[in-house]
ZAMARGU-4260 file (C-alpha; in steps of 0.2 Angstrom, whole numbers, plus 5000, padded with zeros to 4 digits):
<rodrens>
0) 4383/5156/4832 | 4391/5145/4845 | 4408/5148/4837 | 4409/5166/4841 | 4406/5164/4860
5) 4418/5150/4861 | 4431/5160/4851 | 4429/5175/4863 | 4431/5163/4878 | 4447/5157/4871
10) 4455/5174/4869 | 4447/5183/4884 | 4449/5171/4899 | 4464/5163/4907 | 4456/5146/4905
15) 4453/5149/4887 | 4470/5156/4884 | 4478/5140/4892 | 4467/5129/4881 | 4472/5139/4866
20) 4490/5138/4870 | 4489/5119/4874 | 4481/5117/4857 | 4491/5128/4846 | 4507/5131/4856
25) 4520/5143/4850 | 4514/5144/4832 | 4497/5150/4837 | 4504/5163/4849 | 4516/5169/4836
30) 4501/5172/4824 | 4492/5181/4838 | 4506/5193/4843 | 4510/5196/4824 | 4492/5200/4820
35) 4489/5211/4835 | 4504/5222/4832 | 4505/5221/4813 | 4487/5220/4806 | 4474/5233/4809
40) 4460/5220/4812 | 4470/5213/4826 | 4467/5226/4839 | 4455/5215/4849 | 4468/5201/4852
45) 4474/5198/4870 | 4493/5202/4868 | 4497/5206/4887 | 4486/5192/4894 | 4493/5180/4881
50) 4511/5183/4886 | 4508/5183/4904 | 4499/5166/4903 | 4512/5159/4892 | 4525/5164/4904
55) 4515/5156/4918 | 4514/5139/4908 | 4533/5140/4905 | 4536/5141/4924 | 4538/5126/4935
60) 4521/5130/4943 | 4513/5129/4925 | 4521/5112/4922 | 4536/5119/4911 | 4524/5117/4897
65) 4534/5129/4886 | 4552/5133/4883 | 4554/5150/4891 | 4570/5155/4880 | 4562/5150/4863
70) 4546/5158/4869 | 4554/5175/4871 | 4565/5174/4855 | 4551/5169/4844 | 4538/5180/4851
75) 4550/5195/4851 | 4553/5192/4832 | 4534/5191/4829 | 4531/5208/4838 | 4545/5216/4829
80) 4540/5210/4812 | 4522/5214/4816 | 4526/5232/4820 | 4536/5233/4804 | 4522/5227/4794
85) 4511/5240/4802 | 4523/5254/4798 | 4524/5249/4780 | 4505/5249/4779 | 4505/5267/4786
90) 4519/5272/4774 | 4510/5265/4759 | 4493/5272/4763 | 4499/5289/4769 | 4490/5302/4777
95) 4473/5298/4768 | 4472/5283/4779 | 4466/5295/4793 | 4450/5299/4782 | 4446/5281/4778
100) 4428/5277/4784 | 4426/5267/4799 | 4420/5249/4797 | 4420/5232/4806 | 4438/5228/4801
105) 4444/5246/4802 | 4443/5256/4817 | 4446/5274/4813 | 4443/5280/4830 | 4457/5269/4837
110) 4468/5275/4823 | 4465/5294/4828 | 4468/5290/4846 | 4485/5282/4842 | 4488/5298/4831
115) 4485/5310/4845 | 4496/5299/4856 | 4510/5300/4843 | 4508/5318/4841 | 4511/5321/4860
120) 4525/5308/4862 | 4534/5307/4846 | 4545/5292/4843 | 4544/5286/4861 | 4526/5281/4856
125) 4532/5265/4848 | 4539/5259/4864 | 4526/5266/4876 | 4512/5259/4865 | 4518/5241/4867
130) 4511/5242/4884 | 4494/5249/4879 | 4481/5238/4872 | 4473/5244/4855 | 4485/5259/4854
135) 4500/5246/4850 | 4490/5240/4835 | 4489/5257/4827 | 4505/5266/4833 | 4516/5259/4820
140) 4503/5263/4806 | 4503/5281/4812 | 4522/5281/4812 | 4522/5275/4794 | 4509/5288/4789
145) 4518/5302/4798 | 4534/5298/4788 | 4545/5293/4803 | 4562/5289/4797 | 4563/5270/4795
150) 4580/5268/4804 | 4573/5278/4818 | 4557/5267/4819 | 4567/5251/4819 | 4577/5256/4834
155) 4561/5260/4844 | 4553/5244/4837 | 4566/5232/4842 | 4569/5239/4859 | 4550/5240/4862
160) 4546/5223/4855 | 4559/5214/4865 | 4556/5223/4881 | 4537/5220/4880 | 4538/5202/4877
165) 4551/5198/4889 | 4543/5209/4903 | 4526/5201/4901 | 4532/5183/4900 | 4544/5184/4914
170) 4531/5192/4925 | 4520/5177/4922 | 4535/5165/4924 | 4541/5172/4941 | 4524/5177/4948
175) 4517/5161/4943 | 4526/5153/4958 | 4515/5162/4970 | 4500/5152/4976 | 4488/5166/4976
180) 4492/5169/4957 | 4489/5151/4953 | 4472/5151/4962 | 4467/5168/4955 | 4474/5169/4937
185) 4460/5180/4931 | 4463/5194/4944 | 4482/5192/4941 | 4480/5195/4923 | 4470/5211/4926
190) 4483/5217/4939 | 4497/5214/4926 | 4488/5223/4913 | 4486/5238/4924 | 4505/5237/4929
195) 4510/5236/4911 | 4502/5253/4907 | 4510/5261/4923 | 4526/5267/4913 | 4514/5276/4901
200) 4505/5284/4916 | 4521/5289/4925 | 4527/5296/4909 | 4511/5306/4907 | 4513/5313/4925
205) 4531/5318/4922 | 4527/5326/4906 | 4514/5337/4913 | 4525/5342/4928 | 4539/5347/4916
210) 4526/5356/4905 | 4519/5365/4920 | 4536/5370/4927 | 4541/5377/4910 | 4525/5387/4909
215) 4528/5394/4927 | 4543/5406/4923 | 4534/5412/4907 | 4519/5417/4917 | 4530/5425/4930
220) 4539/5435/4917 | 4523/5442/4910 | 4518/5448/4927
</rodrens>
């Protein structure tokens, strides 16, 4: 029973993530990024915070413990391959996957939430979901089950995967030079996660405004 609390500490705290990265390096980070984006059971893994901490450790403030260029290259590939695997899981399983019973290793409620998001935003979901914990795990599966064209999916996948990894690691790399960040890593991670979902929030606001403006003329014409 002691293993579970220790594992949770490793993936849920800045200190634990630093310990995990120091122990496993880029190979372990690659496995985590791939599992979170490509395997349905990886929805609980800490993609955003892992990338931020990795970027911090690659900075001078973090002791240049990691090579920032190779870090971004390898983890971007892991993110792209992960989403590709998720897409093919959805494509092979097809629509019936949405009716599969929920279990410890399969969260049907998360899949349905990702499906609702996909229905609303279409292909852009693959990019937007990169910055949304849990949703990013299930979005490629939904795209595959919804029969999104593979070439179209690849374009969103590559752009979103590279953008997500580079954005999060460079934030950690450059913000890590700030003394307050160094002394308050846990708070910094929370702030970064909130900032990471801001594009989705902004997109939602703009989408609602556009929808309300489109509805206004229709209502006026009826009167």
